[in-house]
KEZA-606330 format. One line per field, with one value per atom (N, C-alpha, C, O): atom name; x, y, z; residue number from 1; chain. Coordinates in steps of 0.2 Angstrom, whole numbers. Atoms other than C-alpha are relative to their C-alpha. Layout:
<rs>
atome = (CA, ...)
c1 = (X, ...)
c2 = (Y, ...)
c3 = (Z, ...)
num = (NUM, ...)
chaine = (A, ...)
</rs>
This chain:
<rs>
atome = (N, CA, C, O, N, CA, C, O, N, CA, C, O, N, CA, C, O, N, CA, C, O, N, CA, C, O, N, CA, C, O, N, CA, C, O, N, CA, C, O, N, CA, C, O, N, CA, C, O, N, CA, C, O, N, CA, C, O, N, CA, C, O, N, CA, C, O, N, CA, C, O, N, CA, C, O, N, CA, C, O, N, CA, C, O, N, CA, C, O, N, CA, C, O, N, CA, C, O, N, CA, C, O, N, CA, C, O, N, CA, C, O, N, CA, C, O, N, CA, C, O, N, CA, C, O, N, CA, C, O, N, CA, C, O, N, CA, C, O, N, CA, C, O, N, CA, C, O, N, CA, C, O, N, CA, C, O, N, CA, C, O, N, CA, C, O, N, CA, C, O, N, CA, C, O, N, CA, C, O, N, CA, C, O, N, CA, C, O, N, CA, C, O, N, CA, C, O, N, CA, C, O, N, CA, C, O, N, CA, C, O, N, CA, C, O, N, CA, C, O, N, CA, C, O, N, CA, C, O, N, CA, C, O, N, CA, C, O, N, CA, C, O, N, CA, C, O, N, CA, C, O, N, CA, C, O, N, CA, C, O, N, CA, C, O, N, CA, C, O, N, CA, C, O, N, CA, C, O, N, CA, C, O, N, CA, C, O, N, CA, C, O, N, CA, C, O, N, CA, C, O, N, CA, C, O, N, CA, C, O, N, CA, C, O, N, CA, C, O, N, CA, C, O, N, CA, C, O, N, CA, C, O, N, CA, C, O, N, CA, C, O, N, CA, C, O, N, CA, C, O, N, CA, C, O, N, CA, C, O, N, CA, C, O, N, CA, C, O, N, CA, C, O, N, CA, C, O, N, CA, C, O, N, CA, C, O, N, CA, C, O, N, CA, C, O, N, CA, C, O, N, CA, C, O, N, CA, C, O, N, CA, C, O, N, CA, C, O, N, CA, C, O, N, CA, C, O, N, CA, C, O, N, CA, C, O, N, CA, C, O, N, CA, C, O, N, CA, C, O, N, CA, C, O, N, CA, C, O, N, CA, C, O, N, CA, C, O, N, CA, C, O, N, CA, C, O, N, CA, C, O, N, CA, C, O, N, CA, C, O, N, CA, C, O, N, CA, C, O, N, CA, C, O, N, CA, C, O, N, CA, C, O, N, CA, C, O, N, CA, C, O, N, CA, C, O, N, CA, C, O, N, CA, C, O, N, CA, C, O, N, CA, C, O, N, CA, C, O, N, CA, C, O, N, CA, C, O, N, CA, C, O, N, CA, C, O, N, CA, C, O, N, CA, C, O, N, CA, C, O, N, CA, C, O, N, CA, C, O, N, CA, C, O, N, CA, C, O, N, CA, C, O, N, CA, C, O, N, CA, C, O, N, CA, C, O, N, CA, C, O, N, CA, C, O, N, CA, C, O, N, CA, C, O, N, CA, C, O, N, CA, C, O, N, CA, C, O, N, CA, C, O, N, CA, C, O, N, CA, C, O, N, CA, C, O, N, CA, C, O)
c1 = (-1, 1061, 5, 6, -5, 1075, -2, -4, 1, 1074, 6, 8, -5, 1087, -5, -7, 4, 1077, 4, 8, -4, 1084, -5, -10, 4, 1076, 2, 8, -2, 1075, -4, -10, 4, 1070, -3, -8, 3, 1067, 3, 9, -3, 1070, -4, -10, 3, 1066, 3, 9, -3, 1068, -2, -8, 2, 1069, 2, 7, -1, 1069, 0, -5, -1, 1076, -2, -6, 2, 1074, -7, -8, 7, 1056, -1, 1, 1, 1052, -6, -12, 5, 1042, -3, -8, 2, 1041, 4, 10, -4, 1046, -4, -10, 3, 1043, 4, 9, -3, 1046, 3, 5, -2, 1049, -2, -8, 2, 1049, 5, 11, -5, 1058, 1, -4, -2, 1067, 1, 5, 0, 1064, 2, -1, -2, 1075, -2, 0, 3, 1067, 1, 1, -2, 1071, -4, -3, 3, 1060, 5, 9, -4, 1070, -3, -10, 3, 1067, -4, -1, 4, 1053, -4, -8, 4, 1046, -7, -9, 7, 1027, -3, 1, 4, 1014, 0, 0, -1, 1016, 6, 5, -6, 1033, 0, 2, 1, 1029, -5, -3, 5, 1014, 4, 3, -3, 1025, 5, 6, -5, 1039, -3, -1, 3, 1027, -3, -2, 2, 1019, 6, 5, -6, 1036, 3, 4, -3, 1042, -5, -2, 5, 1026, 1, -1, 0, 1029, 7, 8, -7, 1048, 1, 0, -1, 1052, 7, 11, -6, 1066, 0, 5, 0, 1060, 0, -2, -1, 1064, -7, -11, 6, 1051, 2, 7, -1, 1050, 7, 9, -6, 1065, 6, 11, -5, 1075, 2, 8, -1, 1074, -3, -9, 4, 1070, -5, -4, 6, 1053, -6, -11, 6, 1041, 1, 6, 0, 1036, -2, -4, 3, 1032, -7, -9, 7, 1014, -1, -5, 1, 1016, 1, -2, -2, 1024, -4, -4, 4, 1012, 5, 4, -5, 1027, -2, -7, 2, 1028, 6, 11, -5, 1038, 1, -4, -2, 1047, 3, 8, -2, 1048, 4, 1, -4, 1062, 2, 5, -2, 1065, 7, 10, -7, 1083, 2, 4, -1, 1087, 7, 9, -7, 1106, 0, 6, 0, 1101, 1, 2, 0, 1101, 8, 9, -7, 1120, 3, 3, -4, 1130, 8, 10, -7, 1148, 5, 11, -4, 1155, 6, 10, -5, 1165, 2, -2, -3, 1176, -2, -4, 1, 1174, -7, -8, 6, 1158, -6, -7, 6, 1142, -5, -6, 5, 1129, -7, -7, 7, 1110, -5, -11, 4, 1103, -5, -10, 5, 1094, -5, -10, 6, 1083, -5, -4, 6, 1066, 0, 3, 0, 1064, -4, -8, 3, 1059, -8, -10, 8, 1040, -2, -7, 2, 1038, 3, -1, -3, 1050, -5, -6, 4, 1039, -7, -9, 6, 1023, 0, -4, -1, 1030, 1, -1, -2, 1037, -7, -8, 6, 1020, -5, -8, 4, 1011, 3, -1, -3, 1023, -2, -4, 2, 1019, -7, -9, 7, 1001, -1, -6, 1, 1003, 2, -1, -1, 1011, -5, -7, 5, 997, -6, -9, 5, 985, 2, -3, -2, 995, -1, 1, 2, 990, 6, 6, -6, 1007, -1, -4, 0, 1007, 6, 12, -6, 1018, 1, -4, -2, 1027, 5, 7, -4, 1037, 5, 4, -4, 1051, -3, -9, 3, 1049, 4, 10, -3, 1053, 4, 1, -4, 1067, 3, 7, -3, 1072, 6, 8, -6, 1088, -2, -4, 3, 1084, 6, 11, -5, 1093, -4, -9, 3, 1089, 4, 10, -3, 1092, -3, -9, 3, 1090, 4, 10, -3, 1094, -1, -7, 1, 1097, 0, 5, 1, 1091, 4, 1, -3, 1103, 8, 11, 3, 1110, -3, 0, 3, 1098, -1, -5, 0, 1100, -1, 3, 2, 1092, -1, -4, 0, 1094, -5, -5, 5, 1079, -1, 0, 1, 1077, -5, -4, 6, 1061, 3, 0, -3, 1072, 4, 5, -3, 1080, -5, -2, 5, 1064, -4, -6, 4, 1055, -7, -11)
c2 = (6, -454, 0, 5, 0, -459, -6, -11, 5, -469, 0, 5, 0, -475, -4, -9, 2, -477, -2, 1, 3, -488, -2, -6, 2, -489, -6, -8, 7, -507, -3, 0, 3, -518, -6, -9, 6, -532, 0, 2, 1, -535, -5, -6, 5, -548, 0, 2, 1, -551, -7, -9, 7, -568, 0, 3, 1, -573, -8, -11, 8, -591, -4, -9, 3, -595, 0, -2, -1, -590, 7, 12, -7, -575, 3, 1, -4, -562, 6, 8, -5, -549, 0, -2, -1, -547, 4, 5, -5, -534, 0, -3, -2, -530, 7, 9, -7, -513, 5, 5, -4, -500, 2, 4, -3, -495, -5, -8, 3, -504, 5, 10, -6, -493, -3, -7, 2, -496, 6, 11, -6, -486, -1, -7, 0, -482, 6, 12, -5, -473, 2, -1, -3, -461, 2, 3, -2, -457, 7, 11, -6, -444, 0, 5, 0, -448, -2, -5, 2, -449, -2, -2, 1, -454, 5, 4, -6, -437, -1, 1, 1, -440, -6, -6, 6, -457, 1, -1, -2, -450, 5, 4, -4, -436, -3, -2, 4, -448, -4, -4, 5, -460, 5, 3, -5, -445, 2, 3, -2, -439, -5, -4, 6, -456, -1, -3, 2, -459, 5, 3, -5, -443, 2, 6, -1, -443, -2, -8, 1, -441, -3, 1, 3, -453, -6, -10, 5, -465, 4, 10, -3, -461, 0, -4, -1, -454, -2, -5, 2, -456, 3, 0, -4, -444, -2, 1, 3, -454, 5, 4, -4, -440, -3, -6, 2, -444, 5, 11, -5, -436, -3, 0, 3, -449, -3, -5, 3, -455, -7, -10, 7, -472, -1, -6, 0, -468, 0, -3, -1, -462, -7, -8, 6, -479, -6, -12, 6, -490, -5, -11, 5, -497, -2, 0, 3, -507, 3, 5, -2, -504, -6, -9, 5, -516, 3, 6, -4, -509, -4, -10, 4, -516, 5, 10, -4, -510, 0, -6, -1, -504, 4, 10, -4, -498, 3, 8, -2, -496, 7, 10, -7, -480, 5, 11, -5, -472, 0, 3, 1, -476, 7, 11, -6, -463, -3, -7, 2, -465, 5, 5, -6, -449, -2, 2, 2, -458, -7, -12, 7, -473, -4, -1, 4, -488, -4, -7, 3, -495, 4, 9, -4, -487, 0, -6, 0, -482, 1, 4, 0, -483, 3, 2, -2, -474, 5, 7, -5, -461, -4, 0, 4, -475, 0, 0, 0, -476, -7, -12, 6, -490, -5, -3, 5, -507, 0, 0, 1, -507, 6, 6, -6, -489, 0, 2, 0, -492, -5, -3, 5, -507, 3, 3, -3, -497, 5, 6, -5, -483, -3, 0, 4, -495, -2, -1, 3, -503, 6, 5, -6, -486, 3, 5, -2, -480, -4, -2, 4, -495, 1, 1, -1, -492, 7, 8, -6, -474, 0, 3, 1, -479, -3, -1, 3, -490, 5, 5, -6, -475, 5, 8, -4, -466, -4, -1, 3, -479, -5, -7, 4, -489, -8, -9, 8, -509, -1, 1, 1, -513, -7, -11, 7, -529, 2, 8, -1, -530, -5, -11, 4, -537, -2, -1, 2, -544, 4, 3, -5, -531, -4, -9, 3, -536, -7, -10, 7, -552, 1, 7, 0, -556, -2, -8, 0, -553, -1, 2, 0, -557, 4, 2, -5, -543, -1, 0, 0, -545, 5, 6, -5, -532, 1, -1, -3, -526, 7, 9, -7, -508, 3, 1, -3, -498, 6, 11, -6, -485, 0, 0, 0, -486, 7, 12, -6, -473, -2, -6, 1, -472, 7, 11, -6, -458, 0, -5, -1, -453, 5, 11, -5, -445, 0, -5, 0, -439, 6, 12, -5, -430, 6, 11, -5, -420, 5, 11, -5, -411, 5, 9, -4, -403, 3, 0, -3, -390, 0, 3)
c3 = (3, 200, -6, -9, 5, 189, -5, -3, 5, 172, -5, -6, 5, 160, -6, -5, 6, 143, -6, -8, 6, 129, -5, -4, 6, 112, -3, -4, 2, 107, -6, -7, 5, 93, 3, 1, -4, 106, 7, 8, -7, 125, 4, 2, -4, 137, 7, 8, -7, 156, 3, 2, -2, 164, 8, 10, -7, 182, 1, 0, -1, 186, -6, -5, 6, 168, -3, -8, 2, 167, -3, 1, 3, 155, 4, 4, -3, 165, -4, -3, 5, 151, -6, -6, 6, 133, -5, -5, 5, 120, -7, -7, 6, 102, 0, 4, 1, 95, 6, 7, -6, 110, 4, 2, -5, 125, 6, 9, -6, 139, 5, 4, -5, 154, 7, 10, -7, 170, 4, 3, -4, 183, 8, 10, -7, 201, 4, 2, -4, 214, 5, 9, -5, 225, 6, 6, -6, 243, -1, -3, 1, 244, -6, -6, 6, 227, 2, 7, -1, 226, -7, -12, 6, 213, -5, -11, 4, 206, -5, -11, 4, 200, -5, -10, 5, 193, -6, -11, 6, 183, -5, -11, 5, 176, -4, -10, 3, 172, -6, -11, 5, 163, -6, -12, 5, 153, -4, -10, 4, 148, -5, -10, 4, 142, -6, -11, 6, 132, -6, -11, 5, 123, -3, -7, 2, 121, -7, -9, 7, 103, -2, -4, 1, 100, -5, -6, 5, 86, -7, -7, 6, 68, -4, -4, 4, 56, -7, -8, 7, 37, -3, -8, 2, 35, 4, 4, -5, 48, 5, 8, -6, 61, 6, 5, -6, 79, 1, 4, 0, 78, 3, 3, -2, 84, 7, 10, -7, 102, 0, -5, -1, 108, -1, -4, 2, 107, -8, -10, 7, 89, -4, -9, 3, 84, 2, -1, -3, 94, 3, 3, -3, 103, 7, 10, -7, 119, 5, 3, -5, 135, 5, 7, -5, 146, 6, 5, -6, 164, 5, 7, -4, 175, 6, 5, -6, 193, 0, -1, 0, 195, 5, 4, -5, 212, 0, 3, 1, 207, -4, -4, 3, 197, 6, 4, -5, 214, 3, 8, -2, 216, 1, -3, -2, 225, 0, 4, 1, 219, 2, 0, -2, 227, 5, 6, -5, 241, -1, -1, 0, 239, -6, -11, 5, 228, 0, -5, 0, 234, 0, 5, 0, 229, 6, 9, -5, 242, -4, -9, 3, 239, 4, 3, -5, 253, -2, 1, 3, 242, -4, -6, 3, 234, 5, 11, -4, 241, 4, 1, -3, 254, -4, -8, 4, 246, -1, -7, 0, 250, -4, -9, 4, 243, -7, -11, 7, 228, -4, -10, 4, 223, -1, -7, 1, 225, -5, -10, 6, 214, -6, -12, 6, 202, -4, -10, 3, 199, -2, -7, 2, 199, -6, -11, 6, 186, -6, -11, 5, 175, -2, -8, 1, 177, -3, -7, 3, 173, -8, -12, 8, 156, -3, -9, 3, 153, -1, -7, 1, 156, -6, -9, 5, 143, -7, -12, 6, 130, -2, -8, 1, 131, 2, 8, -2, 131, 4, 2, -5, 146, 2, 4, -3, 151, 6, 6, -6, 168, 2, 0, -4, 177, 6, 7, -6, 194, 6, 6, -5, 208, 5, 8, -5, 219, -2, 2, 2, 209, -3, -5, 4, 202, -7, -9, 6, 184, -6, -5, 6, 167, -5, -8, 5, 155, -7, -7, 7, 136, -4, -4, 4, 123, -6, -6, 6, 106, 0, -2, -1, 108, -7, -11, 7, 92, 0, 3, 1, 87, 1, -4, -6, 100, 3, 2, -3, 109, 7, 9, -7, 128, 3, 2, -3, 138, 7, 10, -7, 156, 2, -1, -2, 164, 8, 11, -7, 182, 1, -1, -1, 188, 5, 4, -4, 200, -4, -2, 5, 185, -3, -6, 3, 180, 6, 10, -5, 190, -1, 3)
num = (1, 1, 1, 1, 2, 2, 2, 2, 3, 3, 3, 3, 4, 4, 4, 4, 5, 5, 5, 5, 6, 6, 6, 6, 7, 7, 7, 7, 8, 8, 8, 8, 9, 9, 9, 9, 10, 10, 10, 10, 11, 11, 11, 11, 12, 12, 12, 12, 13, 13, 13, 13, 14, 14, 14, 14, 15, 15, 15, 15, 16, 16, 16, 16, 17, 17, 17, 17, 18, 18, 18, 18, 19, 19, 19, 19, 20, 20, 20, 20, 21, 21, 21, 21, 22, 22, 22, 22, 23, 23, 23, 23, 24, 24, 24, 24, 25, 25, 25, 25, 26, 26, 26, 26, 27, 27, 27, 27, 28, 28, 28, 28, 29, 29, 29, 29, 30, 30, 30, 30, 31, 31, 31, 31, 32, 32, 32, 32, 33, 33, 33, 33, 34, 34, 34, 34, 35, 35, 35, 35, 36, 36, 36, 36, 37, 37, 37, 37, 38, 38, 38, 38, 39, 39, 39, 39, 40, 40, 40, 40, 41, 41, 41, 41, 42, 42, 42, 42, 43, 43, 43, 43, 44, 44, 44, 44, 45, 45, 45, 45, 46, 46, 46, 46, 47, 47, 47, 47, 48, 48, 48, 48, 49, 49, 49, 49, 50, 50, 50, 50, 51, 51, 51, 51, 52, 52, 52, 52, 53, 53, 53, 53, 54, 54, 54, 54, 55, 55, 55, 55, 56, 56, 56, 56, 57, 57, 57, 57, 58, 58, 58, 58, 59, 59, 59, 59, 60, 60, 60, 60, 61, 61, 61, 61, 62, 62, 62, 62, 63, 63, 63, 63, 64, 64, 64, 64, 65, 65, 65, 65, 66, 66, 66, 66, 67, 67, 67, 67, 68, 68, 68, 68, 69, 69, 69, 69, 70, 70, 70, 70, 71, 71, 71, 71, 72, 72, 72, 72, 73, 73, 73, 73, 74, 74, 74, 74, 75, 75, 75, 75, 76, 76, 76, 76, 77, 77, 77, 77, 78, 78, 78, 78, 79, 79, 79, 79, 80, 80, 80, 80, 81, 81, 81, 81, 82, 82, 82, 82, 83, 83, 83, 83, 84, 84, 84, 84, 85, 85, 85, 85, 86, 86, 86, 86, 87, 87, 87, 87, 88, 88, 88, 88, 89, 89, 89, 89, 90, 90, 90, 90, 91, 91, 91, 91, 92, 92, 92, 92, 93, 93, 93, 93, 94, 94, 94, 94, 95, 95, 95, 95, 96, 96, 96, 96, 97, 97, 97, 97, 98, 98, 98, 98, 99, 99, 99, 99, 100, 100, 100, 100, 101, 101, 101, 101, 102, 102, 102, 102, 103, 103, 103, 103, 104, 104, 104, 104, 105, 105, 105, 105, 106, 106, 106, 106, 107, 107, 107, 107, 108, 108, 108, 108, 109, 109, 109, 109, 110, 110, 110, 110, 111, 111, 111, 111, 112, 112, 112, 112, 113, 113, 113, 113, 114, 114, 114, 114, 115, 115, 115, 115, 116, 116, 116, 116, 117, 117, 117, 117, 118, 118, 118, 118, 119, 119, 119, 119, 120, 120, 120, 120, 121, 121, 121, 121, 122, 122, 122, 122, 123, 123, 123, 123, 124, 124, 124, 124, 125, 125, 125, 125, 126, 126, 126, 126, 127, 127, 127, 127, 128, 128, 128, 128, 129, 129, 129, 129, 130, 130, 130, 130, 131, 131, 131, 131, 132, 132, 132, 132, 133, 133, 133, 133, 134, 134, 134, 134, 135, 135, 135, 135, 136, 136, 136, 136, 137, 137, 137, 137, 138, 138, 138, 138, 139, 139, 139, 139, 140, 140, 140, 140, 141, 141, 141, 141, 142, 142, 142, 142, 143, 143, 143, 143, 144, 144, 144, 144, 145, 145, 145, 145, 146, 146, 146, 146, 147, 147, 147, 147, 148, 148, 148, 148, 149, 149, 149, 149)
chaine = (A, A, A, A, A, A, A, A, A, A, A, A, A, A, A, A, A, A, A, A, A, A, A, A, A, A, A, A, A, A, A, A, A, A, A, A, A, A, A, A, A, A, A, A, A, A, A, A, A, A, A, A, A, A, A, A, A, A, A, A, A, A, A, A, A, A, A, A, A, A, A, A, A, A, A, A, A, A, A, A, A, A, A, A, A, A, A, A, A, A, A, A, A, A, A, A, A, A, A, A, A, A, A, A, A, A, A, A, A, A, A, A, A, A, A, A, A, A, A, A, A, A, A, A, A, A, A, A, A, A, A, A, A, A, A, A, A, A, A, A, A, A, A, A, A, A, A, A, A, A, A, A, A, A, A, A, A, A, A, A, A, A, A, A, A, A, A, A, A, A, A, A, A, A, A, A, A, A, A, A, A, A, A, A, A, A, A, A, A, A, A, A, A, A, A, A, A, A, A, A, A, A, A, A, A, A, A, A, A, A, A, A, A, A, A, A, A, A, A, A, A, A, A, A, A, A, A, A, A, A, A, A, A, A, A, A, A, A, A, A, A, A, A, A, A, A, A, A, A, A, A, A, A, A, A, A, A, A, A, A, A, A, A, A, A, A, A, A, A, A, A, A, A, A, A, A, A, A, A, A, A, A, A, A, A, A, A, A, A, A, A, A, A, A, A, A, A, A, A, A, A, A, A, A, A, A, A, A, A, A, A, A, A, A, A, A, A, A, A, A, A, A, A, A, A, A, A, A, A, A, A, A, A, A, A, A, A, A, A, A, A, A, A, A, A, A, A, A, A, A, A, A, A, A, A, A, A, A, A, A, A, A, A, A, A, A, A, A, A, A, A, A, A, A, A, A, A, A, A, A, A, A, A, A, A, A, A, A, A, A, A, A, A, A, A, A, A, A, A, A, A, A, A, A, A, A, A, A, A, A, A, A, A, A, A, A, A, A, A, A, A, A, A, A, A, A, A, A, A, A, A, A, A, A, A, A, A, A, A, A, A, A, A, A, A, A, A, A, A, A, A, A, A, A, A, A, A, A, A, A, A, A, A, A, A, A, A, A, A, A, A, A, A, A, A, A, A, A, A, A, A, A, A, A, A, A, A, A, A, A, A, A, A, A, A, A, A, A, A, A, A, A, A, A, A, A, A, A, A, A, A, A, A, A, A, A, A, A, A, A, A, A, A, A, A, A, A, A, A, A, A, A, A, A, A, A, A, A, A, A, A, A, A, A, A, A, A, A, A, A, A, A, A, A, A, A, A, A, A, A, A, A, A, A, A, A, A, A, A, A, A, A, A, A, A, A, A, A, A, A, A, A, A, A, A, A, A, A, A, A, A, A, A, A, A, A)
</rs>
């Protein structure tokens, strides 16, 4: 699974003018299930993000995790993280999980974060979403479970 994690002071996702999720201090997590991913990757990614030390401590060092600060997560499905731009000008997305599997893993990932003790809000899988955020730092981190053995 792939995720783009942004440290935020607030974030919101809307579908057709209706707010489906909103958070205060925490992480906006854009997530994409890749072909062949399983719940194991979703669980590992959720655990890693819950423990990722990217929030400032009293000495202004990035030393605290989402769990440490009692922060929230806004999880948004983002199949375009699977973009293959190696040929031509139009990205290909064939490495993304098929939609039904992608949705199942997206929901499993959100539940796995909840099991890590994180308050989670969600976007709407497959919808045309408007995402707004205030990036804190800015801090933006790319994670891919395929990068870790």
